[in-house]
C-alpha positions in Angstrom: 76.9 128.2 76.5 79.2 124.7 76.7 82.4 123.8 78.7 83.1 123.8 82.4 81.2 125.2 84.9 82.8 126.0 88.5 81.0 123.1 90.2 82.0 120.0 87.1 83.7 117.2 88.0 85.2 116.9 91.4 84.1 118.8 94.5 87.1 120.6 97.3 85.4 118.3 100.0 85.8 115.3 97.8 89.0 115.7 97.0 90.1 117.1 100.9 89.1 113.5 101.4 90.9 112.4 99.1 93.9 114.2 99.6 93.7 113.3 103.7 93.5 109.9 102.7 96.3 109.3 100.1 98.6 112.0 102.9 97.6 109.2 105.3 98.0 105.4 104.0 100.9 106.8 101.5 103.3 106.4 104.2 101.8 103.4 105.4 102.1 100.8 102.6 106.0 102.6 101.5 107.4 101.7 105.1 105.6 98.0 104.1 107.2 98.0 100.3 109.8 98.5 102.1 110.1 96.7 104.3 108.8 93.1 103.1 110.5 94.0 99.9 107.7 94.8 97.8 109.0 96.0 94.4 106.1 96.6 91.9 109.5 96.3 89.3 113.0 96.5 90.0 114.9 98.4 87.9 119.1 98.3 86.6 120.3 101.8 85.6 124.0 99.9 84.0 122.2 98.0 81.4 118.4 100.2 81.6 116.5 96.6 81.6 113.1 96.4 83.6 112.1 93.6 85.2 108.8 92.6 87.0 109.0 92.3 90.3 111.4 91.7 92.3 115.4 90.8 90.6 118.3 89.7 91.6 120.4 91.1 88.8 123.7 89.4 87.6 126.9 90.9 88.8 128.5 92.0 86.1 124.8 94.3 86.1 125.6 96.3 88.7 123.2 96.6 91.3 119.4 97.0 90.9 117.3 100.6 92.2 114.0 99.2 94.2 113.4 102.1 95.0 111.2 103.3 92.1 109.5 99.5 92.6 108.4 100.7 95.7 107.4 103.3 95.2 105.1 102.7 92.9 104.0 99.0 94.5 102.2 102.2 97.9 101.1 104.3 95.6 98.4 102.2 93.7 97.6 100.1 97.1 97.1 103.7 98.8 95.2 104.4 95.8 92.7 100.9 96.7 92.7 103.2 100.4 91.8 106.9 98.6 88.3 104.7 96.5 87.6 102.9 99.5 87.4 106.4 101.6 85.7 107.7 98.9 83.1 105.6 99.7 82.7 105.8 102.6 79.9 108.9 103.8 80.9 112.4 104.5 79.9 112.7 108.5 83.2 109.7 108.4 85.6 111.9 106.3 85.0 114.6 108.8 85.5 111.9 111.9 89.8 111.7 110.2 91.0 114.0 112.4 93.9 115.9 110.1 96.4 115.5 112.5 97.5 112.0 110.8 98.9 114.0 107.7 101.3 115.2 109.8 101.7 112.2 112.2 101.4 109.1 109.9 104.5 110.1 108.0 106.5 111.4 111.6 105.7 107.2 113.5 107.5 105.7 110.0 110.4 107.5 109.5 112.0 105.6 112.8 110.5 102.5 111.4 112.1 103.8 107.4 115.4 104.0 109.4 116.4 101.3 111.6 115.4 99.3 108.1 117.3 101.2 106.3 120.6 100.6 108.8 122.6 98.0 106.7 122.9 100.9 104.1 124.6 103.4 106.8 127.8 102.9 107.3 130.1 104.5 110.2 
């Protein structure tokens, strides 16, 4: 009988380490990309144009959207780290505390709030 068996593909332990590494590293990459203004691309919705990297549109083009580019950049950076983590031995992966999955995003939040303070006019 051909087809997939339950043990084919990713093992639960490799997926766990893959997801754990992403959950820990992605908020850090996103924060760095936002603070350094490193979008992979810039989207200008008024003209439906996409530009590679950071693009400052002309005044008649409307405001640019960098968020999509920041997310894409942080995804690529996190993917590279996730693949590197998969090469680590299982004993090293078990030493990573799962509490970092929640601590890392919470630690990045005050930094992002500070970085975006110019957008809030009270």
